[in-house]
N, C-alpha and C positions, 0 to 999 in steps of 0.2 A: 225238396230243398228245405234246409233248416229255416225256421221262422226268423231267427236273428239275421240270417243272410238276406232274406227277403225284405225285412224292415230296413236294413241298411241301404239296400238297393233302391227302395221306394223313396227314402229320405233324400237320397242323391237326386233322383229324377224330379222330385218336387222342388228342390233347390234350383235346378236348371230352369224349370218353368217359371219360378219366381223372378229370376234374372230377366227372362223374356218379357214378363209383365212390366218390370221397372223400365226396361229399355223401350217398351211400347209407349210409355208416357213421355219419353225423351225424343221420340221420332216425329218430327214435324214436317219434313220435306224429303224429297228424293235423295238429296245429298246425304242427309242424316241416315236414311234407310240403306243406301248403297255404300257409303264411305264413312259414316259416323261423323260427318262434319269436319273431317281432317283434325281430330283432336285426340288421337291415341298417344299415350306415353310410350317411351322406348321399350320398357319392360313388358308391357301388355302387348305391344306390337310383336315383340320377339317371340314370346310364348304362344301368342295367337297364331303367328305364322308357322311356328314349329308344330303345334298341335294340329292345325288344319292341313299341314303338309303330310304328316306321318300317317294319320288315319288308322284304320283297323289292321293294316298290313304290318304296323310296327309291333303289335301285340299278338297278331294271329299269323299273318303271312310270313314275316321275317323269322320269327322263332320256328315256324313250321318248316321253312326252307333250311334253317340251320339243323333242325332235327333230322332232316333227310340227307343233307349234304355235308354237315360238319363245318369245318373252318373255311370251306369254299365260300360260305356266305359273307365272309369278311370283305370280299371285293365290292359287293354292292355298297357296303357301309363306307368304304374308302371313297368310292366315286361320289356318293351322296354328300359326304362331309366336305370334300373339295369343292363340289359344285355349289353347295349352299354358302360356303365361305366366299367364293368368288362373286356370287350373287349379291351378298350383303356388302362386300367390299367395293364393287364397281358399279353395280346396277342401282342399288337402293337409293343412294343420295341423289344421283342425277335424275332418276325417274321421279323421285319426290318433287324435285324442283321443276322439272320439265312439264309434268302433268298440270301443275298449277299455272305455270307461265303460258302453256298452250291452251288457253281458253278455259282454265280451271276444269280440266277433264276428270271425270269421276269413274270412267270405265276404260278398259284397254281399247276397245273399238273407238270410243270417244277420243282418246288420246291420239290414236293413229290418224283419225280423220282430221283433227285439229293440227297435228304435227305437219301433215302434208297438204293442208288446205284442200281437202278432197270434197269438192262440191257435188260430185256424182253420187256420193253415199256408198260407192262400191266397197271401199275398205271397211266401213262400218258394218255393212250387211254381211260380207263374206267372213269377217273375223267373228261376228256374232254367231253366224251359222256354224263355224268350226267349234266355237265354245259350246254351243248346244249339243252338237253331235258327240264330242268326246266326253263332255261332262255327264251325258246320259249313261255312258259306260262306267265312268269313274264313280258316279253316285251309286250305281247298281252294285259296285264292288263293296261299298260300305254297307249297303243293305244286306248283302250276302253275309258280311261279317256280323252284323247285328242278328241275323237269323241263326247263324252258328252259335252265337252266345246264348240267345234265349232258348234255342233248341237243346243245347247241352246242359244248361243250368236249370231250366224249369220243366223239362220233359214235354215241351210243346212240339207240335209238328212243324216242319220247316215253313209251311205257308202261314200258320198262325204266328210263328215267331217273326216272320218277315213283316207282317202287317203291324204288329205291336211296336216293333222297333221303329218303323217308318212313321207311325202316328206321333210318337213322342218327339222325334227329331223335327218333324215338319211343324209341330205346334209352336215351339219357341222361335224358330226362324221366321215363320209366318207373322208372328206378333212383333218381334223386336228388331228385325233386320240386322244391320252391321254391328250396332252396339251390343245387341244380345249375343251375336255370334262371337265378337271379339272378347267380351268379358267371360262368357262361358268357356271359350277356348283357353283363356288365361288360367282359369281354375282347373279345367280339364288337363291342360299341359302339366300343371303341378302334380295332379293325381297320377297321370301316366308316368311321369318321371319317378315318383316314389314307388309305384308298383314295379317298374322295371329294375329298380335297385333292390327292393326287398325280395322279390321272388327268386332270382338267381342266387342271391347270397344265402337265403334259407335253404334252397335246394342243394347248393354246394356243401353247406355245413352238414346236411343230412347224409350226404355221401361220404363224409369224413374229411373233407377239405379239398383243395384244388388238385393236389397231386393224385389223390385217390380217384377224383373224378376223371382226370386225364388218363390215368392208367385203365380205368374201367371202360372209357370210350375206346381207347387203343386196343383193348382185348376184344371188343366187339368188331371193330373195323379200323385198322391203323390208318387207312386213307382219310378218315374223318379228322385226323390231327394235322393233316398237311393241306394248306390252302392251295397248293399247286397240284395236288393229286387228281389226276383224271380231268384236269381243266386245260383246254386248248388255249392258244393265244387269242383266237376269236372269242372264246368263252370269257376270258378275263376282260377283254375290251368291251364285250357286251355288258358284263356286270358293272364294270367301272363307269360305263357310259350313262348309267342312270343319272349321274351328276349333271349331264347336259340338260336334263329336263327342267332343272330349276329356273332357267332363264325364261321359260315360256309358260309357267303355270299361273293362270290368271288369279286363282284364289290365294296364291302366295304373294305375288307382286302387288296386289291391291293393298296389302298391309304396308308396303313401302309408301304407297300413295297416301295412306291414311295417317301416317305419323305427323304429329303436330308441327314438327320442325326437322329439317335435315340435321340439326345439331344433336338430335336424339339417336341418330343412326349408329354412331360408335358404341354407345351403351347397349343398344338393341342387338348389335352384332355380337358383342361379348356374351350377353345373356343367352341369345339364341344358339350360338355355336357350342357353348358349354352344355346347355340342355341337350342338344342334338347328339353330340359325341357320346355322352354318358348313356343316353337313352338307347342309341344304336348298340353300344357294347352290352347293355343289359338284355336287349332283345336277342342278340346272338348267343350270349351265355345261357339264356333261358332254354333255347333250343338245343344247345350243345350239351348241357348237363342232362337234358331230357333223354338224350340217346342212352346215357348210362342208367339214369334213374328208372326208366320204364322197362329196362331190360334186366336189371340185376338187383332190385330191391327186395325180391323174394315174394312170399305169399301176400296177397291183398293188393299187389301192384301189377297190373296187367300192361303189356306193351300196347301202344296205341294201335287201333285198328287201321287197316289199309285205307288210305284216303282221309284219315282223321288227323294227319300231322299238324294241321293248322289249329287244332284244339289243345296243343301242348301247354300253353299258358293257362288255359281254363282248367285243365286237369290238375296242374300244380296248385292253383288257388283252392281247389276243393279237397286236395289230399293233405297239404302241408299246414293249413291254417284253421283256426277256430272260425265258427260261422260269422262272427262279427267282422273279423278281418277279411274273410273270404268275400263278404258282400262288398266291402270297400274295394277289393282288388277286381272283382267282376265289374264294379262301376267304372273302374279305370279303363276296361276294355270298351264299355259303352261310351266313355268319354272320348276315346280315340276315334270311334266310329262317328259319333255325333259331331266332333270338332271339325271333321273334314266334310261330312255331308252338308252341314249347315252352310259352310263357306261355299261349297260348290252350288248348292241351291240358290244362294244369294247372288253369285256371279251370273248364273244362268238367268235368274230373274231380272237382273239389271240389263242383261243383253236383250231380253224380251221388251222390257220397259223403255229403256233409254235408247236402244239401238234399232228397235223395230217400231214400237208403238209411238213413241214421241217423235223420233226422227222422220218417220215416213207417213204415219197415219194421223196423228193428233199433235201437231206442233204447238197448239195453244192449250193443251191439257193442263189442268191445275195441278199443284203439288199433291194435294190430297188424292186426286184421281190417279196420279202416277204411283203413289205409294200403294194404293189398293191394287192397281194392275200388277205391281211388283209382287204383292202378296199372293195373288192368284196365279202369277207365273211360277212361284214356288210350288204350288199344288200341281200345276200341269207337268213340270219337269219331274217332280217326285213320282207321279203316276207312271210316266214313261220308264223311269229307273226301276220301279217296282216290277213292271212287266218284264224288263230285261233280267232282273234278278230272280225270276220265278224258277229258273232251272237249278235244282238243288245240287247238280253236279258242278256248278260254277265254283272256281276257287278265287279267293281274294287277290292273290298275287298275279294271276293271269289277267284279270280284268284291270287291275291297277297298271300293270306293265303296258297294256295296249293304250289306255288313255294317257298315261304319263308320256309315252313315246309320241303320241299324236300331238299333244300340246307342246312338248319340247321341240319337235321338228317344225311345227307350224308357226309358233310364236317366238321361239328362242332367238334365231338369227334376226328376225324382224325387230325385236325389242333391242337387242344389243346394237345393231347397226343404226337403228333410228336414234339412239342416244349418243352414239360416238362417231358417226360418219356423216359429214356435212353433205356429201354428194348424193346421198340416197334419195330416190324419188318415190312418188306414189306408186307408179307402175312396178318399180323394183319391189316395194313392200307387198303388193298384190301377188307378184310372181313367186316371191319367196314363201309366202303363206300357202299358196295353192300347191306349189311343188312339194313343200315339206309335208303337208297333210296327205296329199295323194301318195307320196312315196311310202309313208307308214302304212296306209291302207293296202296298197299293192304288195309291198314287201311282206306284210304280215299275213295276208289272206289270199289275194287274187292269184299270185304266182303259183301257189300250190293247187288252187281250185281249177285255174284255167290251163296251166301248162305242166302240172304235176312236178313242179320244181320244189324240192325240199332240201333241208340241211344235210340229209343223208346222201342225196345225189350230187349236190353242189354245196360244199361246206360254207362258202361265203354267205349263203342265205340263212345260215344259222346265226348270223350277226343280228343283234338287237336292232330293230327297225329304226330306232331313234338316230343311230349313227349315219346311215345313208340319207335319212330324211333331213337331218341337221346340215350335213355337208352339201347336199344338192340344193336345199333351200337357201343356204348362204351364197352359193355360186349363182343361183338364179337372181338373187337380189343385186349382186354386184354387176353381173352381165347386163341385165335389163336397165339398171340405173345408168351405167356408163354409156349404153347405146342411146339413151333418151336425152332430152333437153335438161340442162342444169336447173336445179331448183331456183325459184324466184329469190330476189334479194331480201324480200320480207322474211322468207323461211330461213335463209342463211343468217340474217341478223338475229332472229329469235333463237336459233341454234347457238350462236355465239354468246347470247345474253345469259344462257343457263349457267355457263362456267363461272360467271362473276356474281350470280344471284346469291343473296343472303337468306333466302327463304328457309 
């Protein structure tokens, strides 16, 4: 690698660690470490949510998918954009108010326990357990992305690359907690956005323009130009259903909880959705133009090797730009990876600290003790994720899809109905969470392992597991809630107070 590229890369990493050190000095208690003291502005919250949402799959997984499938990839983007908008429009404001009114809840399990007055701790423990299980897979996807980046850029082995990336990310999350995560995500979101605009624009201009790019892709495979080519109805539903996941992603909805006032939400929604739509378009166009570029640019440009489709963005940065710019663009990939992993580690850490350690084992623990338990929780979850990421055959998109589906099915219906349905009960929430999570696990893995049921033999099982998980979880909540006793008047009064709150 060119020295200039390496220097740019290192400067970026040092800057992120500096933010972690500053945030370390601003972190005094568990609320600061887990939720930043509820003092995020709308713009920071929006870009932080977007950056932590998108992760390495935006610069590696999605361009790689577009490189393989062409315009079929647009269906994921449509589903994600619609899901994110609905999340900002309907969930964000009410969740921000409700979490403060319901005992000043600082985690999702904390909110569910307070919302339903669950003295048994069952909601808190099971929701925290679900968070830890699926975030282990989600975090491992980011570590795989980091390993791909370091491996392709620095000529390291996969294992060396995995450990180097993990150490950098863990360091500033360990130090600064939520404030470090949110501010680094803000700057990383800007960096990711610029990279996803610059790379496809330069690549398309190198091809001679948009028309020439489209013609070149069409000459390779006309089906790549048609979003409907070779895609079944189940396939389109599965791709668009990614949008359902937004309602249940703990690392995203905690940004809603951390905004300093619900009045900041409209600004955050505008900033966040603008960023997201343009970034998704940039990712798809990067993969799309890669189809033509790596097949028709002549001597010196080789087609990507089999299984290397998720490196299309990395290859563009190395071929099209001088070393200084290349370093900046490679840092954008690391930014995408870091911005999600840090959020996931923090939510996992808060589950260990707030929902297990404090709630069950050490109710009288001091704030300093809890912050340090949270920091060591980051290390524990990171080590588990590293073990899961050790398989170099893993792909970013597959790991993300599994974890995204798990969270969307387990928490999506629970969050929506807990915010908007007065009649929902604690047992309904438990049933929905368990049914949603188990459906994803069974649908994704166990049916094929136990009964040899696959999409080839039964097409319906080619459906993305978030769809049956979300539907069955929703039904379970409603049925169990209606069969049980109505919530207490105290719970109903609190529910009604959220609508008129000015928080």
